[in-house]
C-alpha positions in Angstrom: 13.4 -51.7 267.1 16.2 -54.0 265.7 16.7 -57.6 266.8 19.7 -58.4 269.1 22.8 -59.3 267.2 23.8 -62.9 267.6 26.8 -64.3 269.6 29.3 -66.8 268.2 29.3 -69.9 270.4 30.1 -73.4 269.7 31.0 -72.8 266.0 27.6 -71.0 265.1 25.9 -67.7 265.2 22.9 -67.8 267.7 20.8 -65.7 270.0 22.1 -64.9 273.2 20.7 -65.8 276.8 20.9 -62.1 277.3 20.6 -60.3 280.8 20.8 -56.8 279.2 21.5 -55.1 275.9 23.4 -52.2 274.5 24.3 -50.2 271.5 27.6 -48.5 270.7 27.8 -44.8 270.7 29.3 -42.7 267.8 31.9 -40.6 269.7 31.8 -37.9 267.1 28.1 -37.2 267.5 27.3 -38.9 271.0 24.4 -40.6 269.3 23.8 -44.3 269.7 24.2 -46.5 266.6 21.4 -48.6 265.3 22.3 -52.1 266.1 21.5 -53.6 269.6 23.9 -56.2 271.0 23.3 -58.6 274.0 25.0 -58.7 277.5 25.4 -62.2 277.8 24.3 -64.2 280.9 25.8 -67.2 282.6 24.3 -69.7 280.2 26.1 -68.1 277.3 29.4 -68.1 279.3 29.2 -71.8 280.2 28.3 -72.8 276.7 31.3 -71.1 275.2 33.6 -72.6 277.9 32.2 -76.1 277.3 32.7 -75.7 273.5 36.1 -74.4 273.7 37.1 -77.2 276.2 35.7 -79.7 273.8 37.8 -78.8 270.8 40.9 -78.0 272.8 42.4 -81.6 272.4 41.8 -81.6 268.6 43.4 -78.1 268.3 46.4 -79.2 270.3 46.9 -82.2 268.0 46.6 -80.1 264.9 49.5 -80.1 262.6 51.4 -76.6 262.7 50.8 -76.0 258.9 47.0 -76.2 259.5 47.2 -73.6 262.2 49.4 -71.4 259.9 46.9 -72.0 257.1 44.2 -70.6 259.3 46.1 -67.4 260.3 47.2 -66.8 256.8 43.7 -67.2 255.4 42.2 -64.9 258.1 44.8 -62.2 257.4 43.8 -62.3 253.7 40.1 -62.1 254.5 40.7 -59.0 256.7 42.8 -57.5 253.9 40.1 -58.3 251.4 37.6 -56.4 253.7 39.6 -53.5 254.8 37.2 -50.8 253.4 34.2 -52.3 255.2 36.1 -53.0 258.3 37.7 -49.5 258.4 34.1 -47.9 258.0 32.7 -49.9 260.8 35.7 -49.0 263.2 35.3 -45.4 262.3 31.7 -45.3 263.2 32.4 -46.9 266.6 35.6 -45.2 267.6 35.8 -42.1 265.9 39.3 -43.1 264.6 40.1 -41.7 261.2 39.8 -44.1 258.3 42.9 -42.6 256.7 45.5 -43.1 257.7 44.9 -44.6 261.0 42.5 -47.5 260.4 42.9 -48.4 256.6 46.6 -47.6 256.1 48.3 -48.1 259.6 46.2 -50.4 262.1 44.7 -52.8 259.6 48.1 -53.5 257.7 49.7 -54.0 261.2 47.0 -56.5 262.1 47.3 -58.3 259.1 51.2 -58.5 259.3 51.0 -59.9 262.9 48.7 -62.5 261.9 51.1 -63.6 259.2 54.1 -63.4 261.4 52.3 -65.5 263.8 51.7 -68.0 261.1 55.4 -68.0 260.2 56.4 -68.7 263.8 54.0 -71.6 263.8 55.5 -73.1 260.6 59.1 -72.6 262.2 57.9 -74.2 265.5 60.6 -72.0 267.0 58.2 -70.9 269.8 58.2 -74.5 271.1 61.9 -74.3 272.4 62.8 -78.1 272.1 65.5 -79.1 274.6 67.1 -82.6 274.7 69.5 -84.3 277.1 70.3 -87.5 275.4 72.6 -88.8 278.1 69.7 -88.8 280.6 66.8 -89.1 278.0 65.1 -86.2 279.2 63.4 -83.8 276.8 61.1 -80.8 277.0 59.2 -78.3 274.9 56.5 -75.8 275.1 53.1 -77.1 274.0 49.5 -76.2 273.8 47.7 -75.4 277.1 44.8 -77.9 275.8 42.3 -75.6 277.3 40.5 -72.3 276.0 42.2 -68.8 276.2 40.2 -65.8 277.1 41.0 -62.8 275.4 39.8 -59.3 276.4 40.0 -56.6 273.9 40.8 -52.9 274.8 38.9 -49.9 273.6 41.8 -48.1 271.7 42.7 -50.6 269.0 39.7 -51.8 267.1 41.9 -54.2 265.0 45.4 -54.7 266.3 44.5 -55.6 269.8 40.9 -56.9 269.1 40.0 -59.9 271.1 39.1 -61.8 267.8 42.0 -60.5 265.5 44.9 -58.9 267.6 48.1 -59.9 268.9 46.8 -61.7 272.0 44.3 -63.6 269.8 47.2 -64.6 267.1 49.4 -65.6 270.0 46.9 -67.9 271.6 45.7 -69.5 268.2 49.5 -69.9 267.3 50.1 -72.0 270.5 47.2 -74.1 269.4 44.7 -73.1 272.0 40.9 -72.3 271.2 40.2 -68.6 272.0 36.9 -67.2 273.7 37.0 -63.5 272.6 35.4 -61.0 275.0 34.7 -58.1 272.6 35.0 -54.4 273.8 31.5 -52.9 274.0 32.5 -49.8 272.2 33.3 -51.9 269.0 30.7 -54.6 268.7 30.0 -54.4 264.9 33.6 -54.3 264.2 34.3 -57.4 266.2 31.3 -59.2 264.9 32.5 -58.8 261.3 36.0 -60.0 262.4 34.5 -62.9 263.9 32.4 -63.7 260.7 35.7 -63.6 258.8 37.5 -65.8 261.3 34.8 -68.4 261.1 35.0 -68.4 257.3 38.9 -68.8 257.7 38.4 -71.8 260.1 36.2 -73.5 257.5 38.8 -72.9 254.9 41.6 -74.4 257.0 39.7 -77.3 258.1 39.7 -76.4 261.9 37.0 -76.9 264.3 34.5 -74.1 264.1 34.4 -73.6 267.9 38.2 -72.6 267.8 37.0 -69.0 268.0 34.1 -67.9 269.8 32.9 -64.4 270.7 30.9 -62.7 273.4 30.2 -58.9 273.1 29.8 -58.0 276.8 29.5 -59.6 280.3 28.4 -58.4 283.7 31.5 -57.9 285.6 30.9 -60.9 288.0 30.7 -63.1 285.0 34.1 -61.8 283.8 35.6 -62.7 287.1 33.9 -66.2 286.7 35.3 -66.7 283.2 38.9 -66.1 283.9 38.8 -68.3 287.1 36.8 -71.4 285.6 38.4 -74.8 286.0 38.2 -75.3 282.1 40.1 -72.3 281.1 43.8 -72.4 280.4 44.8 -68.7 280.5 43.6 -65.2 279.9 44.8 -62.0 278.5 43.6 -58.4 279.3 44.4 -54.9 278.0 42.5 -52.1 279.7 42.1 -50.2 282.9 44.3 -51.0 285.9 41.1 -51.3 288.0 39.5 -53.8 285.8 42.7 -55.8 285.2 43.5 -56.2 288.8 40.0 -57.4 289.7 40.4 -60.1 287.0 43.9 -60.9 288.2 42.5 -61.4 291.8 39.9 -64.0 290.6 42.5 -65.7 288.2 45.2 -65.9 291.0 42.7 -67.2 293.5 41.9 -70.1 290.9 45.6 -70.6 289.9 45.0 -69.5 286.4 47.5 -67.5 284.4 46.4 -64.0 283.3 48.7 -61.7 281.3 47.7 -58.0 281.8 48.5 -54.7 280.3 47.3 -52.1 282.7 48.6 -48.6 282.6 51.9 -46.6 281.8 52.9 -42.8 281.8 56.1 -43.8 279.7 58.5 -41.2 281.1 60.7 -39.1 278.8 63.8 -37.8 280.2 65.4 -34.7 278.5 69.0 -34.1 279.6 70.7 -30.8 279.9 72.5 -31.0 276.6 69.7 -32.0 274.7 67.6 -29.1 275.9 70.4 -26.7 275.5 71.1 -27.9 271.8 67.5 -28.2 270.4 64.7 -27.3 272.6 62.1 -26.4 269.7 62.8 -29.6 267.9 62.3 -31.7 271.1 58.9 -29.8 271.9 57.8 -30.5 268.2 58.6 -34.1 268.4 57.0 -34.5 271.9 53.8 -32.7 271.0 53.4 -34.7 267.9 53.7 -38.0 269.8 51.4 -36.9 272.6 48.6 -35.6 270.6 48.8 -38.3 267.8 45.5 -40.2 267.9 44.2 -38.1 270.7 46.9 -39.5 273.0 44.8 -42.8 273.2 47.9 -45.1 273.1 49.3 -47.2 276.0 52.8 -45.7 274.9 51.6 -42.0 275.0 54.5 -39.8 276.7 52.5 -38.7 279.8 55.5 -37.8 281.9 58.3 -35.6 280.8 61.3 -35.0 283.2 63.7 -32.0 282.4 67.2 -31.8 283.6 68.3 -28.4 284.7 68.7 -26.1 281.6 68.5 -22.4 280.9 66.2 -23.4 278.0 63.6 -25.4 279.8 61.2 -22.6 279.6 61.8 -22.4 276.1 60.9 -26.1 275.7 57.7 -25.7 277.6 56.6 -22.6 275.7 57.3 -24.3 272.4 55.5 -27.4 273.5 52.5 -25.4 274.8 52.2 -23.7 271.3 52.3 -27.1 269.5 49.8 -28.6 271.8 47.6 -25.5 271.2 47.7 -25.6 267.3 47.4 -29.4 267.0 44.1 -30.7 266.2 42.0 -32.0 269.0 41.0 -35.6 268.4 37.7 -37.2 269.5 38.0 -39.6 272.4 36.9 -43.1 272.0 33.8 -43.1 274.2 32.2 -41.3 277.1 34.1 -43.3 279.7 37.5 -42.3 278.3 36.2 -38.7 278.6 35.2 -39.0 282.1 38.4 -40.8 283.0 40.6 -38.2 281.4 38.7 -35.4 283.2 39.0 -37.1 286.6 42.8 -37.8 286.0 43.6 -34.2 285.2 41.6 -33.2 288.2 43.8 -35.4 290.4 47.0 -34.0 288.9 45.8 -30.3 289.6 44.7 -31.2 293.1 48.2 -32.4 293.7 50.2 -29.2 292.5 50.1 -29.6 288.7 49.3 -26.2 286.9 47.7 -26.3 283.5 50.0 -24.7 280.9 47.5 -25.1 278.0 44.3 -26.9 277.5 42.3 -28.9 279.9 38.8 -27.9 278.9 36.1 -30.0 277.5 35.5 -29.2 273.8 31.8 -29.3 272.9 32.0 -31.3 269.9 31.7 -35.0 270.5 33.7 -36.6 273.2 36.7 -34.2 273.3 39.2 -32.5 275.8 41.6 -29.8 274.5 45.3 -31.1 274.2 46.5 -30.7 277.7 50.1 -29.6 279.1 50.6 -29.5 282.8 53.7 -28.6 284.8 55.1 -29.1 288.3 58.4 -28.5 290.0 60.7 -31.6 291.0 60.1 -30.9 294.6 56.1 -30.8 294.2 56.5 -34.2 292.4 58.6 -35.7 294.9 55.9 -34.6 297.7 53.2 -36.5 295.7 54.8 -39.0 293.4 51.9 -41.6 293.3 49.3 -39.1 292.6 51.4 -37.3 289.9 51.9 -40.5 288.0 48.1 -40.8 287.5 47.6 -41.9 283.9 45.6 -39.3 282.0 44.5 -41.3 279.0 44.4 -38.8 276.2 46.3 -35.9 274.7 47.9 -34.9 278.0 51.2 -34.9 279.6 52.8 -33.6 282.8 56.2 -31.8 282.6 58.6 -32.1 285.7 61.3 -29.6 286.0 64.0 -30.8 288.1 66.5 -28.5 289.9 69.6 -30.8 289.8 70.8 -34.2 288.6 70.4 -35.6 292.0 66.7 -34.4 292.0 66.2 -35.9 288.6 67.4 -39.2 289.8 65.3 -38.9 292.9 62.2 -38.6 290.8 63.1 -41.5 288.6 63.6 -43.6 291.9 59.9 -43.0 292.7 58.4 -44.1 289.1 56.3 -47.1 289.0 56.7 -49.8 286.3 56.2 -48.6 282.7 56.0 -49.9 279.3 58.7 -47.6 278.2 61.1 -44.9 279.1 63.1 -42.5 276.8 66.2 -40.3 277.3 66.9 -37.7 275.1 70.7 -36.6 275.1 73.1 -34.2 273.4 74.0 -35.1 269.7 77.6 -35.4 270.7 79.1 -36.5 274.0 78.0 -33.6 276.2 75.4 -35.8 278.1 77.3 -39.0 278.3 78.0 -38.9 282.2 74.5 -37.9 283.0 73.1 -40.4 280.6 74.9 -43.2 282.4 73.4 -42.4 285.6 69.9 -41.8 284.3 69.8 -44.9 282.2 70.9 -47.0 285.1 68.2 -45.5 287.3 65.5 -45.7 284.6 66.3 -49.2 283.1 64.8 -51.4 285.8 61.5 -49.2 285.6 60.7 -49.9 282.0 60.3 -52.8 279.5 61.6 -50.9 276.4 64.4 -48.2 276.8 64.6 -45.6 274.0 67.2 -43.2 273.1 66.4 -40.0 271.3 63.0 -41.4 270.0 59.4 -41.1 271.4 57.8 -44.3 272.7 54.5 -44.1 270.6 55.3 -46.6 268.0 55.4 -50.3 268.7 57.0 -52.2 265.9 55.8 -55.9 265.4 59.2 -57.5 265.3 60.7 -60.6 267.2 62.9 -58.3 269.3 60.1 -56.0 270.5 59.1 -56.0 274.3 55.7 -54.6 274.8 55.6 -55.2 278.4 57.2 -54.1 281.6 57.3 -54.0 285.4 54.0 -53.7 287.4 51.7 -51.8 287.1 52.5 -51.5 283.4 51.7 -55.1 283.1 51.1 -57.9 285.6 54.6 -59.6 285.1 57.7 -58.2 283.8 58.8 -61.5 281.9 56.4 -61.3 279.1 55.5 -59.2 276.0 52.3 -58.8 274.2 54.0 -58.0 270.8 56.7 -59.9 269.0 56.7 -63.2 267.7 57.6 -66.1 268.9 57.9 -64.7 272.4 54.3 -63.4 272.6 53.1 -67.1 271.8 55.0 -68.5 274.8 52.4 -67.0 277.3 49.9 -69.4 276.1 51.8 -72.6 276.4 52.7 -75.4 279.0 56.3 -76.5 279.5 56.1 -80.4 279.0 58.8 -82.7 279.9 59.4 -86.4 278.7 61.6 -88.6 280.8 62.8 -92.0 279.5 59.9 -92.0 277.0 60.3 -94.4 274.1 61.5 -92.6 270.9 58.4 -93.6 268.7 56.0 -92.0 271.5 57.9 -88.5 271.6 56.5 -85.5 269.8 58.2 -84.8 266.6 59.9 -81.8 267.9 61.8 -84.1 270.4 62.7 -86.9 268.2 66.4 -87.7 267.6 65.9 -87.6 263.8 64.6 -84.1 264.0 61.9 -84.8 261.2 60.7 -81.2 261.4 64.1 -79.8 260.9 63.8 -77.1 263.5 66.4 -75.5 265.7 66.8 -77.3 269.1 69.0 -77.3 272.2 70.5 -80.7 272.0 73.1 -81.7 274.8 73.8 -78.0 275.5 74.3 -77.0 271.8 71.9 -75.3 269.4 71.4 -77.4 266.3 68.8 -77.8 263.4 70.3 -81.1 262.3 
């Protein structure tokens, strides 16, 4: 039997004080992989917290260029090892090496690390604000404490606890990170952590800037986010797990940023359905079945305005679901969760149009399309918004525009909401009403576009009202905005000029944009 793999704590790989062990499962074969990994106990947790807290002041005082150098060096190391990383992630997640891992997700991960580095060099995320008359100045600054990042199961690179967007944002804000890897991706996370440690050495940053634990008992996860020495936490995953962590963090007064669940409603207005039902169905099916539907932006709820061609849309979508490949699910937990969600939808009136059955080939469920009437949805709106994480979606047929608006009024908060309309002006009046109702329910509003893609751009909002996230004012994607989650607003009142941070000095030695006496200036 192989030896337990080491954890990364206090700048070195060491054997864990394990309370249990686990192996990753190949989702295509349902067979365990060879390497064994530890479930860390409290001693490991406290050691990581202590090491992170010890280096936090040094990291907070580091020059922006040093932080940027690390992020760029790490991005380059990931790029240089793409083949190995993609192979590891493929074995642990079942996601295809091409194009998903090597040509899509890894380039995105590399790009967002480099975008974070550029934001660090610009210092734009610090938002310096100066009132010279009153001699009061403020800026966003590091928390000077470790940030805990919990990685999800569905993005082994772009959201990985030791490489993804939350990681990049916390490091960009000059905070050390304690990464809690997802147990479905231990070897992938281990290799990323090795590269991160190498990049830290190249950049001259403390080795304990990045630490990683593979797995924890649930009670220790709660203790971690609530510990007095922790500055903040970020979590992407299930609503149940995220809310448990939030309760613990809130009780201790600790910030925690959550991405929880979203069904991402897509509204098809009458003019769009009348004009192009087949094209809409093809686009919808391609989005919903992409990657086995294992995206937080999967279009899981489709609302149809009254149209004579609604049945044609549903029939074409059913056909496309049936002929599209059935993708392997990430792990047994995803399989069981999808089955339970589909059962909940059926129990509350949804009928299966196509799919729904377990496929006896790895962790798979046939691409699933369900349907309810608008009246049925309004009778059980909470249950019929159950997130079915996989290639699954529920179509709701409204009898009138008023009923469609009533359905939208019952929606929970979501990451995205899409509205498809007539290519001309045929839907303009309906669009105005639907958009006004949907806009407060979603973080990102799309027109004539499926929500699946999340571009890494400064203008992106990957957030939304509860329960999509824990707070509607933050985004997990897009720099510099994502960085500000892991910062403290620091104010200096009548502090002598030579004692001010460089960002707040009158001479502006960094030559950055600042709000000075109410006017933006970089002089």
